[in-house]
C-alpha positions as CSV (number, residue, x, y, z in Angstrom):
1,M,-12.3,0.3,52.4
2,L,-12.6,1.2,48.6
3,Q,-12.8,4.8,49.5
4,Y,-9.5,4.6,51.4
5,Q,-7.9,3.6,48.6
6,I,-9.2,6.5,46.0
7,A,-8.9,8.6,48.6
8,L,-5.0,7.8,49.4
9,T,-4.5,8.0,45.5
10,M,-6.3,11.9,45.7
11,I,-3.9,12.9,48.0
12,K,-1.4,15.6,46.9
13,D,2.7,14.7,47.1
14,I,1.7,11.1,47.7
15,G,2.6,9.0,44.9
16,A,2.9,5.9,44.0
17,V,6.3,4.9,45.2
18,H,4.9,6.8,48.4
19,A,2.2,4.6,48.3
20,K,3.6,1.4,48.0
21,N,5.7,2.4,51.4
22,L,2.8,3.6,53.1
23,I,0.7,0.2,52.5
24,D,4.2,-2.0,53.4
25,Y,4.0,0.2,56.7
26,F,0.1,0.4,57.5
27,G,-0.9,-3.0,55.4
28,D,-3.9,-1.2,53.9
29,A,-5.3,2.1,53.0
30,K,-7.7,2.4,55.4
31,S,-5.0,2.2,58.3
32,V,-3.0,4.7,56.4
33,L,-5.7,8.0,56.0
34,L,-6.4,7.0,59.8
35,A,-2.7,7.0,61.4
36,Q,-0.9,9.6,63.4
37,K,1.3,12.2,61.9
38,N,4.3,10.5,64.3
39,E,4.0,7.3,62.7
40,L,3.6,8.8,59.0
41,A,6.3,11.1,59.4
42,Q,8.8,7.3,60.4
43,V,7.4,5.6,57.0
44,D,10.7,6.0,54.3
45,G,10.2,9.2,52.0
46,I,6.9,10.5,53.9
47,G,8.0,13.0,56.4
48,E,6.7,15.9,57.8
49,I,5.2,17.5,54.8
50,R,3.8,14.1,53.3
51,A,2.7,13.6,56.7
52,N,0.7,16.7,56.4
53,S,-0.8,16.3,53.4
54,I,-2.5,12.9,54.0
55,L,-3.9,14.2,57.5
56,S,-5.5,17.1,55.6
57,F,-7.3,15.3,53.3
58,N,-10.7,16.0,53.6
59,D,-12.6,15.6,50.3
60,F,-14.6,12.3,50.3
61,A,-17.0,13.8,48.6
62,A,-14.9,13.7,45.3
63,V,-14.3,9.7,46.5
64,E,-18.1,9.3,46.3
65,V,-18.6,10.6,42.7
66,E,-15.9,8.8,41.8
67,I,-17.4,5.0,43.4
68,E,-20.9,6.1,42.2
69,F,-18.9,6.2,38.3
70,I,-17.6,3.0,38.7
71,E,-20.8,1.3,40.5
72,K,-22.8,3.0,37.6
73,H,-20.4,1.6,34.6
74,K,-19.3,-1.5,35.9
75,I,-15.7,-1.1,36.4
76,Q,-13.5,-2.9,38.5
77,P,-11.5,-1.4,40.9
78,I,-8.1,-3.7,41.5
79,F,-6.1,-2.6,44.5
80,I,-2.7,-3.0,44.4
81,G,-1.8,-6.6,46.5
82,S,-5.5,-7.7,45.5
83,T,-5.7,-11.2,43.7
84,A,-6.9,-9.4,40.5
85,Y,-4.2,-7.1,40.1
86,P,-1.5,-7.6,37.3
87,V,1.5,-9.7,39.0
88,R,3.8,-8.6,36.5
89,L,3.4,-5.1,37.2
90,L,3.9,-5.9,40.7
91,H,7.6,-6.5,40.6
92,C,7.9,-2.7,39.3
93,Y,8.9,-0.2,41.6
94,D,7.0,2.4,40.8
95,S,3.5,0.2,40.2
96,P,0.1,1.8,40.6
97,T,-1.4,1.9,43.5
98,L,-5.3,1.5,41.9
99,L,-6.0,0.8,38.5
100,Y,-9.9,0.7,37.1
101,Y,-10.1,-1.9,34.5
102,K,-13.3,-2.9,32.7
103,G,-13.3,-5.5,30.4
104,A,-13.4,-9.6,30.7
105,A,-9.8,-10.2,30.1
106,E,-7.7,-12.1,32.2
107,L,-4.7,-9.6,33.4
108,N,-2.4,-12.7,34.6
109,T,-2.8,-14.8,31.5
110,Q,0.3,-17.1,30.6
111,R,1.9,-15.1,28.5
112,V,2.0,-11.1,27.8
113,I,3.0,-9.4,25.5
114,S,2.7,-5.6,24.5
115,V,3.5,-4.4,21.2
116,V,4.5,-1.1,20.6
117,G,5.5,1.7,17.6
118,S,5.0,4.8,15.4
119,R,2.0,6.7,14.6
120,K,3.1,7.2,11.2
121,H,4.1,3.5,10.4
122,T,5.0,2.4,7.3
123,E,3.4,-0.6,5.5
124,Y,6.3,-3.5,7.1
125,G,5.9,-2.3,9.8
126,K,1.5,-2.7,9.7
127,K,2.7,-6.0,7.8
128,I,5.0,-7.1,10.3
129,T,2.7,-6.4,13.3
130,E,-0.4,-8.2,11.7
131,Q,1.7,-11.5,10.9
132,L,3.6,-11.2,14.2
133,I,-0.1,-11.4,16.3
134,A,-1.5,-13.8,14.0
135,A,1.4,-16.3,14.2
136,L,1.5,-15.8,18.2
137,P,0.2,-18.9,20.2
138,N,-3.6,-18.0,20.4
139,K,-4.2,-20.0,23.7
140,N,-3.0,-17.4,26.9
141,T,-1.8,-15.1,25.2
142,L,-2.7,-11.4,25.9
143,I,-1.6,-8.6,23.3
144,V,-1.1,-5.0,25.5
145,S,-1.0,-1.9,24.0
146,G,-1.5,2.0,24.4
147,L,-4.5,2.5,22.0
148,A,-2.9,5.1,20.2
149,L,-2.8,6.2,16.7
150,G,-0.7,3.5,14.3
151,I,0.9,-0.2,15.4
152,D,-0.8,0.3,18.5
153,A,-4.2,0.3,17.0
154,I,-2.9,-2.2,14.5
155,A,-1.9,-4.9,17.4
156,H,-5.6,-4.6,19.0
157,K,-7.5,-4.8,15.5
158,S,-4.5,-8.1,14.9
159,A,-5.8,-9.4,18.0
160,I,-9.5,-8.9,17.9
161,E,-9.1,-10.2,14.4
162,N,-7.1,-13.3,15.7
163,S,-9.2,-14.4,18.8
164,L,-6.5,-13.1,21.2
165,P,-7.3,-11.0,24.0
166,T,-6.2,-7.6,23.8
167,I,-6.3,-5.0,26.5
168,G,-6.1,-1.0,25.9
169,V,-4.3,1.1,28.2
170,L,-5.1,4.8,28.8
171,A,-3.5,7.8,29.9
172,H,-7.0,9.5,31.0
173,G,-9.7,8.0,33.1
174,L,-12.5,5.3,31.5
175,D,-15.0,8.4,30.9
176,T,-13.4,9.1,27.7
177,I,-12.2,7.1,24.8
178,Y,-8.4,8.9,23.3
179,P,-8.3,9.8,20.1
180,P,-11.8,9.9,19.5
181,Q,-11.5,8.1,16.5
182,H,-11.0,4.8,18.9
183,R,-14.1,5.0,20.0
184,N,-15.6,2.3,17.8
185,L,-12.0,-0.1,18.5
186,A,-12.1,0.5,21.9
187,K,-16.2,-1.1,22.4
188,E,-14.4,-3.9,20.0
189,I,-11.6,-4.6,22.6
190,L,-14.6,-4.5,25.3
191,E,-16.3,-7.8,23.9
192,T,-13.1,-9.7,25.2
193,G,-10.4,-7.2,26.2
194,G,-10.4,-5.0,28.2
195,L,-9.7,-1.4,29.3
196,L,-7.5,0.0,31.8
197,T,-6.3,3.0,33.1
198,E,-4.6,4.2,37.2
199,F,-6.7,7.6,36.1
200,R,-9.7,8.7,37.2
201,K,-13.0,10.2,36.1
202,N,-12.5,13.7,34.1
203,T,-8.4,13.5,34.0
204,I,-7.6,16.0,31.6
205,T,-5.1,13.8,29.1
206,D,-2.0,15.6,29.3
207,K,1.5,15.0,28.0
208,Y,2.5,14.4,31.9
209,N,-0.4,11.4,31.9
210,F,1.7,9.3,28.7
211,P,4.5,8.3,30.1
212,K,2.8,6.8,32.7
213,R,0.1,5.1,30.8
214,N,3.5,3.7,29.2
215,R,4.9,2.5,32.3
216,I,1.8,-0.2,32.4
217,V,2.1,-1.3,29.3
218,A,5.6,-2.2,29.7
219,G,5.0,-3.5,33.4
220,M,2.2,-5.9,32.8
221,A,3.8,-7.8,29.4
222,D,6.1,-10.3,29.6
223,A,8.0,-9.0,26.7
224,T,7.9,-5.3,24.7
225,I,8.3,-6.1,20.8
226,V,8.9,-2.4,19.4
227,I,8.0,-2.6,15.1
228,E,8.6,0.9,14.8
229,T,9.8,4.3,16.1
230,E,11.9,7.1,16.1
231,V,14.8,8.2,18.5
232,K,12.6,9.8,20.6
233,G,8.5,9.3,21.6
234,G,6.3,7.1,23.5
235,S,7.6,3.8,22.2
236,M,11.1,4.6,23.2
237,I,10.2,5.4,26.7
238,T,7.6,2.3,26.8
239,A,10.9,0.3,25.4
240,N,13.0,1.9,28.0
241,L,10.8,1.6,31.0
242,A,10.5,-2.3,30.2
243,A,14.5,-2.6,30.0
244,D,14.9,-0.9,33.5
245,Y,11.8,-3.2,34.8
246,H,14.3,-6.3,33.3
247,R,11.6,-7.8,30.9
248,E,12.7,-8.7,27.5
249,V,12.6,-6.2,24.3
250,F,12.7,-6.8,21.1
251,A,13.1,-4.3,18.6
252,L,12.2,-4.8,14.7
253,P,15.5,-3.4,12.5
254,G,14.8,-1.3,9.5
255,K,17.0,0.5,6.8
256,I,19.6,3.0,8.5
257,T,18.3,5.6,6.4
258,D,14.6,5.1,7.8
259,T,14.3,7.6,10.6
260,K,11.1,5.7,11.5
261,S,14.0,2.4,12.4
262,A,16.5,4.7,14.2
263,G,14.8,4.4,18.0
264,C,14.6,0.5,17.2
265,L,18.2,0.5,15.8
266,Q,19.6,2.7,19.1
267,L,17.7,0.1,20.9
268,I,19.6,-2.5,19.5
269,Q,23.0,-0.5,19.4
270,Q,22.8,-0.2,22.8
271,N,22.1,-3.7,23.9
272,K,18.9,-2.9,25.4
273,A,17.0,-4.7,22.7
274,I,17.1,-7.8,21.1
275,V,16.7,-8.4,16.9
276,F,13.0,-9.4,16.3
277,S,13.8,-11.6,13.3
278,G,10.5,-14.0,13.1
279,I,8.0,-15.3,15.2
280,E,10.3,-18.5,15.1
281,H,13.2,-16.4,17.1
282,F,11.0,-14.8,19.0
283,I,8.5,-17.6,20.9
284,E,12.3,-19.4,21.1
285,T,14.0,-17.1,22.9
286,M,10.7,-16.6,25.6
287,Q,10.8,-19.8,25.5
288,W,7.3,-20.9,24.8
289,D,8.1,-23.3,21.7
290,E,7.3,-26.0,24.1
291,A,4.5,-27.2,26.3
292,P,4.9,-24.7,29.1
293,I,6.2,-25.8,32.8
294,N,5.4,-25.1,35.7
295,A,8.2,-22.8,36.9
296,I,7.9,-24.2,40.6
297,K,7.6,-27.9,39.8
298,E,10.7,-27.4,37.8
299,K,12.7,-26.2,40.5
300,S,11.0,-28.8,43.0
301,I,13.0,-31.2,41.0
302,A,16.5,-29.7,42.9
303,I,14.6,-28.3,45.9
304,E,12.7,-30.5,48.7
305,F,9.9,-28.3,50.0
306,T,8.2,-29.0,53.6
307,A,4.9,-30.1,53.9
308,T,4.2,-26.0,55.4
309,E,6.3,-24.8,51.8
310,N,4.0,-27.1,49.7
311,S,0.7,-25.7,51.3
312,I,2.3,-22.3,51.2
313,I,2.7,-23.1,47.2
314,K,-0.4,-24.6,46.3
315,L,-2.4,-22.1,47.7
316,L,-0.6,-19.2,46.2
317,E,-1.0,-20.9,42.6
318,M,-5.2,-21.1,43.7
319,H,-5.0,-17.4,44.5
320,T,-2.0,-15.6,43.0
321,T,-2.0,-13.2,46.2
322,L,-2.3,-13.8,49.1
323,S,-1.9,-12.0,52.6
324,I,0.4,-13.7,55.6
325,D,-3.2,-13.0,57.6
326,A,-4.8,-15.3,54.7
327,L,-2.1,-18.1,54.6
328,V,-2.4,-18.7,58.4
329,Q,-6.3,-18.9,57.7
330,Q,-6.8,-21.0,54.7
331,S,-3.5,-23.2,55.7
332,T,-3.6,-25.9,58.8
333,H,-0.3,-25.0,59.9
334,S,0.8,-22.6,62.7
335,G,1.6,-18.8,62.3
336,S,5.4,-19.1,63.3
337,S,5.9,-22.2,61.1
338,I,4.3,-20.1,58.0
339,S,6.2,-17.0,58.6
340,E,9.5,-19.6,58.6
341,A,7.9,-20.9,55.2
342,L,7.9,-17.7,53.9
343,L,11.1,-16.6,54.8
344,N,12.8,-19.8,53.2
345,L,10.5,-19.5,49.8
346,E,11.7,-16.0,49.8
347,F,15.3,-17.0,49.8
348,Q,15.1,-19.1,46.9
349,N,13.4,-17.2,44.8
350,I,9.9,-19.2,44.8
351,I,8.1,-16.7,46.2
352,T,8.1,-12.6,46.2
353,A,7.0,-10.5,49.1
354,L,4.7,-7.9,47.9
355,P,2.9,-4.3,49.2
356,G,0.5,-4.7,52.2
357,K,2.4,-8.3,53.7
358,S,0.9,-10.1,51.0
359,Y,3.1,-12.6,48.6
360,A,3.1,-14.2,45.6
361,L,4.7,-16.7,43.3
362,Y,7.9,-15.1,41.7
Protein backbone atom coordinates (compact mmCIF):
# COMPACT_ATOMS: atom_id res chain seq x y z
CA MET A 1 0.00 0.00 0.00
CA LEU A 2 2.87 2.40 0.77
CA GLN A 3 4.01 2.43 -2.85
CA TYR A 4 0.60 3.72 -3.93
CA GLN A 5 0.55 6.31 -1.14
CA ILE A 6 3.91 7.70 -2.22
CA ALA A 7 2.92 7.52 -5.87
CA LEU A 8 -0.18 9.61 -5.20
CA THR A 9 2.01 12.44 -3.88
CA MET A 10 4.20 12.31 -7.00
CA ILE A 11 1.47 12.78 -9.60
CA LYS A 12 1.60 16.05 -11.49
CA ASP A 13 -1.24 18.51 -10.73
CA ILE A 14 -2.53 16.45 -7.78
CA GLY A 15 -2.10 18.55 -4.65
CA ALA A 16 -3.17 17.94 -1.06
CA VAL A 17 -6.77 19.06 -1.58
CA HIS A 18 -7.18 16.97 -4.74
CA ALA A 19 -5.65 13.96 -3.01
CA LYS A 20 -8.02 14.35 -0.07
CA ASN A 21 -11.02 14.44 -2.43
CA LEU A 22 -9.76 11.32 -4.21
CA ILE A 23 -9.22 9.42 -0.96
CA ASP A 24 -12.67 10.46 0.27
CA TYR A 25 -14.17 9.08 -2.94
CA PHE A 26 -12.17 5.87 -3.41
CA GLY A 27 -11.17 5.05 0.17
CA ASP A 28 -7.41 4.55 -0.28
CA ALA A 29 -4.47 5.44 -2.52
CA LYS A 30 -4.31 2.08 -4.31
CA SER A 31 -7.92 2.38 -5.43
CA VAL A 32 -7.17 5.86 -6.78
CA LEU A 33 -4.21 4.63 -8.86
CA LEU A 34 -6.21 1.69 -10.22
CA ALA A 35 -9.40 3.62 -10.98
CA GLN A 36 -10.86 4.11 -14.44
CA LYS A 37 -10.79 7.48 -16.19
CA ASN A 38 -14.56 8.00 -16.02
CA GLU A 39 -14.50 7.30 -12.27
CA LEU A 40 -11.62 9.71 -11.64
CA ALA A 41 -13.22 12.48 -13.66
CA GLN A 42 -16.30 12.38 -11.42
CA VAL A 43 -14.31 13.39 -8.33
CA ASP A 44 -14.62 17.03 -7.29
CA GLY A 45 -11.78 19.11 -8.77
CA ILE A 46 -10.24 16.30 -10.83
CA GLY A 47 -11.70 16.44 -14.33
CA GLU A 48 -10.18 14.99 -17.50
CA ILE A 49 -6.72 16.57 -17.32
CA ARG A 50 -5.93 15.44 -13.77
CA ALA A 51 -7.51 12.05 -14.46
CA ASN A 52 -5.05 11.63 -17.35
CA SER A 53 -2.17 12.60 -15.03
CA ILE A 54 -3.18 9.83 -12.63
CA LEU A 55 -3.60 7.26 -15.39
CA SER A 56 -0.26 8.11 -16.99
CA PHE A 57 1.81 7.84 -13.79
CA ASN A 58 4.33 5.02 -14.12
CA ASP A 59 7.41 6.12 -12.16
CA PHE A 60 7.28 3.33 -9.61
CA ALA A 61 11.06 3.01 -9.83
CA ALA A 62 11.34 6.38 -8.06
CA VAL A 63 8.77 5.17 -5.53
CA GLU A 64 10.92 2.13 -4.73
CA VAL A 65 13.97 4.37 -4.24
CA GLU A 66 11.98 6.38 -1.71
CA ILE A 67 10.85 3.24 0.12
CA GLU A 68 14.44 2.01 0.33
CA PHE A 69 15.46 5.34 1.86
CA ILE A 70 12.60 5.18 4.36
CA GLU A 71 13.50 1.65 5.44
CA LYS A 72 17.24 2.33 5.64
CA HIS A 73 16.81 5.39 7.88
CA LYS A 74 13.89 4.01 9.92
CA ILE A 75 11.53 6.77 8.86
CA GLN A 76 7.85 6.43 9.64
CA PRO A 77 5.55 7.27 6.71
CA ILE A 78 2.22 8.57 8.00
CA PHE A 79 -0.63 8.59 5.49
CA ILE A 80 -3.61 10.87 5.99
CA GLY A 81 -6.27 9.20 8.11
CA SER A 82 -3.88 6.77 9.82
CA THR A 83 -3.87 6.53 13.61
CA ALA A 84 -0.43 8.16 13.85
CA TYR A 85 -1.39 11.18 11.74
CA PRO A 86 -1.56 14.49 13.69
CA VAL A 87 -5.29 14.74 14.46
CA ARG A 88 -5.31 18.55 14.63
CA LEU A 89 -3.83 18.68 11.13
CA LEU A 90 -6.68 16.56 9.78
CA HIS A 91 -9.08 19.45 10.42
CA CYS A 92 -7.20 21.64 7.93
CA TYR A 93 -8.65 21.68 4.42
CA ASP A 94 -5.17 21.33 2.84
CA SER A 95 -3.65 18.79 5.23
CA PRO A 96 -0.69 16.90 3.70
CA THR A 97 -1.42 13.58 2.06
CA LEU A 98 1.68 11.84 3.40
CA LEU A 99 4.08 12.81 6.17
CA TYR A 100 7.56 11.44 6.81
CA TYR A 101 8.49 11.29 10.48
CA LYS A 102 11.62 10.36 12.36
CA GLY A 103 11.66 10.59 16.13
CA ALA A 104 10.30 9.48 19.47
CA ALA A 105 7.73 12.13 20.35
CA GLU A 106 3.98 11.51 20.19
CA LEU A 107 2.44 13.81 17.57
CA ASN A 108 -0.97 13.75 19.26
CA THR A 109 -0.09 14.91 22.76
CA GLN A 110 -2.61 16.68 24.97
CA ARG A 111 -1.15 20.15 24.37
CA VAL A 112 0.65 21.23 21.20
CA ILE A 113 2.13 24.72 20.89
CA SER A 114 3.87 26.26 17.89
CA VAL A 115 6.43 28.95 18.64
CA VAL A 116 7.67 31.06 15.73
CA GLY A 117 9.45 34.35 15.21
CA SER A 118 12.11 36.38 13.52
CA ARG A 119 15.48 35.03 12.46
CA LYS A 120 16.97 38.36 13.58
CA HIS A 121 15.45 38.47 17.05
CA THR A 122 16.19 40.84 19.90
CA GLU A 123 17.51 39.86 23.30
CA TYR A 124 14.00 40.59 24.60
CA GLY A 125 12.49 38.07 22.17
CA LYS A 126 15.03 35.43 23.17
CA LYS A 127 14.38 35.99 26.87
CA ILE A 128 10.58 35.78 26.52
CA THR A 129 10.83 32.58 24.44
CA GLU A 130 13.02 30.92 27.05
CA GLN A 131 10.80 32.06 29.93
CA LEU A 132 7.65 30.96 28.14
CA ILE A 133 8.84 27.43 27.46
CA ALA A 134 10.38 27.03 30.92
CA ALA A 135 7.00 27.89 32.49
CA LEU A 136 4.86 25.54 30.37
CA PRO A 137 3.37 22.38 31.86
CA ASN A 138 6.09 19.77 31.40
CA LYS A 139 3.69 16.89 31.01
CA ASN A 140 1.88 16.12 27.75
CA THR A 141 3.09 19.33 26.11
CA LEU A 142 4.75 19.37 22.68
CA ILE A 143 6.64 22.32 21.18
CA VAL A 144 6.58 22.71 17.39
CA SER A 145 8.66 25.04 15.24
CA GLY A 146 10.39 25.19 11.88
CA LEU A 147 14.06 24.59 12.80
CA ALA A 148 14.92 28.01 11.31
CA LEU A 149 17.51 30.42 12.63
CA GLY A 150 16.47 32.74 15.44
CA ILE A 151 13.35 32.21 17.51
CA ASP A 152 12.66 28.74 16.04
CA ALA A 153 16.04 27.45 17.20
CA ILE A 154 15.64 29.10 20.62
CA ALA A 155 12.24 27.41 21.02
CA HIS A 156 13.69 23.99 20.16
CA LYS A 157 16.71 24.44 22.44
CA SER A 158 14.57 25.71 25.33
CA ALA A 159 12.25 22.73 24.98
CA ILE A 160 15.20 20.33 25.15
CA GLU A 161 16.63 22.14 28.19
CA ASN A 162 13.27 21.90 29.96
CA SER A 163 12.68 18.23 29.07
CA LEU A 164 9.83 19.02 26.69
CA PRO A 165 9.57 17.08 23.43
CA THR A 166 9.90 19.27 20.35
CA ILE A 167 9.18 18.72 16.67
CA GLY A 168 11.15 20.40 13.90
CA VAL A 169 9.03 20.72 10.77
CA LEU A 170 11.18 20.77 7.63
CA ALA A 171 10.79 22.38 4.21
CA HIS A 172 12.78 19.55 2.57
CA GLY A 173 13.30 15.81 2.84
CA LEU A 174 14.87 13.94 5.75
CA ASP A 175 18.07 13.37 3.79
CA THR A 176 19.37 16.83 4.68
CA ILE A 177 19.07 19.62 7.24
CA TYR A 178 18.55 23.29 6.45
CA PRO A 179 20.07 25.51 7.60
CA PRO A 180 23.19 23.26 7.76
CA GLN A 181 24.36 24.85 11.01
CA HIS A 182 21.38 23.19 12.71
CA ARG A 183 22.55 19.62 12.06
CA ASN A 184 23.65 19.16 15.66
CA LEU A 185 20.41 20.71 16.91
CA ALA A 186 18.46 18.28 14.73
CA LYS A 187 20.34 15.37 16.31
CA GLU A 188 19.48 16.67 19.78
CA ILE A 189 15.82 17.05 18.80
CA LEU A 190 15.70 13.44 17.62
CA GLU A 191 16.69 12.12 21.04
CA THR A 192 13.32 12.96 22.63
CA GLY A 193 11.41 14.81 19.91
CA GLY A 194 11.30 14.40 16.17
CA LEU A 195 11.63 15.76 12.64
CA LEU A 196 8.58 15.92 10.39
CA THR A 197 8.12 16.76 6.71
CA GLU A 198 5.86 16.11 3.74
CA PHE A 199 8.79 16.29 1.30
CA ARG A 200 10.64 13.34 -0.18
CA LYS A 201 14.41 12.88 -0.28
CA ASN A 202 16.34 15.02 -2.77
CA THR A 203 13.75 17.79 -2.56
CA ILE A 204 15.32 21.12 -3.48
CA THR A 205 14.98 23.61 -0.64
CA ASP A 206 13.31 26.51 -2.44
CA LYS A 207 11.17 29.42 -1.28
CA TYR A 208 7.91 27.73 -2.30
CA ASN A 209 8.41 24.92 0.20
CA PHE A 210 8.47 27.14 3.28
CA PRO A 211 4.80 28.22 3.21
CA LYS A 212 3.88 24.54 2.86
CA ARG A 213 6.08 23.80 5.87
CA ASN A 214 4.47 26.67 7.77
CA ARG A 215 0.95 25.29 7.29
CA ILE A 216 2.03 22.14 9.13
CA VAL A 217 3.52 24.21 11.95
CA ALA A 218 0.23 26.12 12.22
CA GLY A 219 -2.15 23.23 11.64
CA MET A 220 -0.79 20.64 14.06
CA ALA A 221 -0.92 22.96 17.10
CA ASP A 222 -3.62 24.15 19.47
CA ALA A 223 -2.03 27.60 19.54
CA THR A 224 0.68 29.52 17.71
CA ILE A 225 2.76 32.07 19.62
CA VAL A 226 4.51 34.71 17.51
CA ILE A 227 7.43 36.18 19.42
CA GLU A 228 8.83 38.78 17.03
CA THR A 229 8.29 39.36 13.32
CA GLU A 230 8.29 42.06 10.71
CA VAL A 231 5.17 42.67 8.62
CA LYS A 232 6.40 40.24 5.95
CA GLY A 233 7.98 36.88 6.57
CA GLY A 234 7.44 33.24 7.40
CA SER A 235 6.13 33.90 10.89
CA MET A 236 3.34 36.07 9.49
CA ILE A 237 2.42 33.33 7.03
CA THR A 238 2.28 30.82 9.88
CA ALA A 239 0.19 33.16 12.05
CA ASN A 240 -2.30 33.90 9.28
CA LEU A 241 -2.63 30.21 8.46
CA ALA A 242 -3.26 29.41 12.12
CA ALA A 243 -5.99 32.07 12.21
CA ASP A 244 -7.51 30.64 9.02
CA TYR A 245 -7.52 27.21 10.66
CA HIS A 246 -9.40 28.71 13.64
CA ARG A 247 -6.53 28.13 16.05
CA GLU A 248 -5.55 30.51 18.80
CA VAL A 249 -2.81 32.95 17.84
CA PHE A 250 -0.83 34.94 20.40
CA ALA A 251 1.55 37.77 19.53
CA LEU A 252 4.16 39.37 21.75
CA PRO A 253 3.69 43.16 21.68
CA GLY A 254 6.70 45.44 21.35
CA LYS A 255 7.61 49.04 20.73
CA ILE A 256 5.68 50.69 17.89
CA THR A 257 9.01 51.96 16.57
CA ASP A 258 10.55 48.49 16.45
CA THR A 259 10.28 46.88 13.00
CA LYS A 260 10.77 43.45 14.57
CA SER A 261 7.48 43.93 16.43
CA ALA A 262 5.56 45.44 13.50
CA GLY A 263 4.11 42.11 12.41
CA CYS A 264 2.97 41.19 15.92
CA LEU A 265 1.30 44.59 16.33
CA GLN A 266 -0.43 44.18 12.98
CA LEU A 267 -1.80 40.75 13.97
CA ILE A 268 -3.14 42.23 17.22
CA GLN A 269 -4.60 45.27 15.45
CA GLN A 270 -6.39 43.05 12.91
CA ASN A 271 -7.82 40.89 15.71
CA LYS A 272 -6.00 37.86 14.37
CA ALA A 273 -3.96 37.47 17.54
CA ILE A 274 -4.37 37.81 21.28
CA VAL A 275 -1.80 39.89 23.11
CA PHE A 276 0.74 37.60 24.74
CA SER A 277 1.08 39.25 28.15
CA GLY A 278 2.56 36.35 30.09
CA ILE A 279 2.40 32.63 30.65
CA GLU A 280 -0.36 32.86 33.26
CA HIS A 281 -2.71 34.63 30.85
CA PHE A 282 -1.77 32.24 28.05
CA ILE A 283 -2.54 29.14 30.15
CA GLU A 284 -5.76 30.68 31.41
CA THR A 285 -6.88 31.57 27.88
CA MET A 286 -6.13 28.05 26.68
CA GLN A 287 -7.97 26.68 29.75
CA TRP A 288 -4.91 24.67 30.74
CA ASP A 289 -4.86 26.05 34.28
CA GLU A 290 -6.87 23.18 35.72
CA ALA A 291 -6.60 19.43 35.49
CA PRO A 292 -7.66 18.58 31.93
CA ILE A 293 -11.26 17.44 31.55
CA ASN A 294 -12.05 15.02 28.78
CA ALA A 295 -14.23 16.94 26.37
CA ILE A 296 -16.36 13.92 25.64
CA LYS A 297 -17.06 13.29 29.32
CA GLU A 298 -17.87 16.96 29.77
CA LYS A 299 -20.40 16.82 26.94
CA SER A 300 -21.88 13.60 28.26
CA ILE A 301 -23.26 15.54 31.24
CA ALA A 302 -25.76 17.15 28.90
CA ILE A 303 -25.99 14.37 26.30
CA GLU A 304 -27.05 10.82 26.98
CA PHE A 305 -25.36 8.50 24.49
CA THR A 306 -26.75 5.21 23.25
CA ALA A 307 -24.85 1.97 23.80
CA THR A 308 -23.64 2.05 20.18
CA GLU A 309 -22.50 5.68 20.48
CA ASN A 310 -20.65 4.92 23.70
CA SER A 311 -18.94 1.99 22.01
CA ILE A 312 -17.76 4.21 19.15
CA ILE A 313 -16.48 6.89 21.53
CA LYS A 314 -14.48 4.35 23.56
CA LEU A 315 -12.95 2.84 20.42
CA LEU A 316 -11.93 6.27 19.10
CA GLU A 317 -10.43 7.20 22.48
CA MET A 318 -8.28 4.06 22.24
CA HIS A 319 -7.26 4.29 18.56
CA THR A 320 -7.48 8.05 17.75
CA THR A 321 -8.85 7.36 14.24
CA LEU A 322 -10.74 4.39 12.82
CA SER A 323 -12.44 3.64 9.52
CA ILE A 324 -16.11 2.73 9.49
CA ASP A 325 -15.13 -0.85 8.56
CA ALA A 326 -12.77 -1.07 11.56
CA LEU A 327 -15.48 0.30 13.86
CA VAL A 328 -17.92 -2.37 12.65
CA GLN A 329 -15.29 -5.10 13.09
CA GLN A 330 -14.29 -4.03 16.60
CA SER A 331 -17.80 -3.31 17.85
CA THR A 332 -20.51 -5.79 18.81
CA HIS A 333 -23.13 -3.64 17.07
CA SER A 334 -24.50 -4.00 13.54
CA GLY A 335 -23.24 -2.00 10.59
CA SER A 336 -26.52 -0.13 10.25
CA SER A 337 -26.56 0.89 13.92
CA ILE A 338 -22.91 2.00 13.67
CA SER A 339 -23.74 4.16 10.63
CA GLU A 340 -26.70 5.73 12.41
CA ALA A 341 -24.67 6.37 15.56
CA LEU A 342 -21.82 7.95 13.56
CA LEU A 343 -24.26 10.34 11.93
CA ASN A 344 -25.75 11.32 15.31
CA LEU A 345 -22.32 11.85 16.89
CA GLU A 346 -21.19 13.95 13.94
CA PHE A 347 -24.29 16.16 14.24
CA GLN A 348 -23.50 16.69 17.93
CA ASN A 349 -19.87 17.66 17.14
CA ILE A 350 -18.60 14.69 19.13
CA ILE A 351 -16.74 13.15 16.19
CA THR A 352 -15.49 14.40 12.85
CA ALA A 353 -15.35 12.63 9.49
CA LEU A 354 -11.89 12.18 7.96
CA PRO A 355 -10.61 11.19 4.52
CA GLY A 356 -10.98 7.51 3.63
CA LYS A 357 -14.30 7.14 5.46
CA SER A 358 -12.57 7.34 8.83
CA TYR A 359 -13.55 9.12 12.05
CA ALA A 360 -11.91 10.78 15.05
CA LEU A 361 -13.11 12.51 18.20
CA TYR A 362 -13.72 16.18 17.55
